[in-house]
N, C-alpha and C positions, 0 to 999 in steps of 0.2 A: 253328572259324569257316569255314576255306577247306579244301574237300578237292580233291586233285590225284590223278590217275589217269593214269599212262602206260602207251603202247602203240607198236607199231611194231618191237620188238626182235626179233631171229632170229639164223639163221646165214648167214653170206655168206663167200665167198671173197675172199681177199684182191684190192685194186682196185674190188672192189664199192661200192654203195651201200645205205643205209638212210635212211628218213625216219622220226624218234621224233615223237609227239604227245603232249601233255601237257593233258588237259582237264579244266578248273577248275569248281567251282563256287562260287555266293558272288556277291553284286552288287557285289562292291569290285575284281574281278580288276583291273579296268583303271588301280588305281590302285597295285599292286604292281610293283615290279621282278621280273623272273623268272630263274631260272640252272637252269643244267644241270650236275650233279654226275657221278664215276662211281668205283667201286670194284670193283678188283679180289680175290680169294679173297687173305688174309694181306696185303695192302697197303691202305695209307692212303686215305681219300676224297679226291678231287683236284678242282679245280674246272675246268671245260671250256669254260662260255660262259655270258654273260648280256646282258640286254635291259633297259632302261629302261622305265619305265611306258608311255610314249608310242610307244617303239619307234626312237627316234632316236637313241640311243647303247648300242653294243655293246662287248662285251669277250670275249675267248679266250685259252685256254691256248696259247702258243707253239707246240708241237707239233701243233696241230690247225688253226691259220691256216691260212688258203686252201684247208682242205679242208671244214669244217665251218661251215654258217651257221645261226645262230639266227634265227628270226623269230617273231612273234605277231599272233593275229587277234583282236582284242578283242572286236568283235561275237559270235564263235563262242567267246569266253571259251579260247582255245586258243594254245599256245606249241608251237614246232616247232624241231627239230634237224635240219638236211637235211646227212647224214655221206656224204662223197664220197671216193674213193681210201682205202679204208678199209685198215686194216693189224693184223697181231695183236696187235700191242700195244695196239690199241683194245680189246680184249676186256676185259669189264666190266660189272657191274650197273650201267643208268644210271637216275639218279634227277632229277626234275624239284623244285625249289623255289620259295619265293615270300619277299620281304620288302619291308617298306614304305618301305623307301630305297635308295640307290645309293652310301652314301658308303664302304662296305667289301665292295663286290660280289662279291670272290673269298674273302671269309671266310665259311666254312660257318655258322659260330656266329652269324652274323646274321640266318640265314634263320630265319622263324617255322613255315612248314609244308612238309611234304615228302610226294611221292608214295611208294608202296611200290617203287618200281623196275621195269625190262625188262630183259632178259638180252641182250646183244649179243654175239656170239661171229663171231670173222673168223678163218678156216682159213689157212694157208698154201700 
């Protein structure tokens, strides 16, 4: 029912910035909490950031706290991930996802809808 499409990935030097966008279809977008996850080759998928459906509550992976900011614009059906001070260990495919509740926001199994991902590569 919900389609998610990520964009904004690319190649950047360490210390640089990128802003990822996730465009959603469906008229119930504003009722979903949104999350960002990432996965590097040969590694498990890990939680990065999440935001509640009204945007008042956010949660972050400790290693990105203070560097990444998640936000949403429900009028545009879009969620963003602003990434600053990027490090080589941030290199991964980044996925946005949607869940109808915020009870276990860091658990990937609680998310019902996923985008196809966008590649972020940070060079040293």
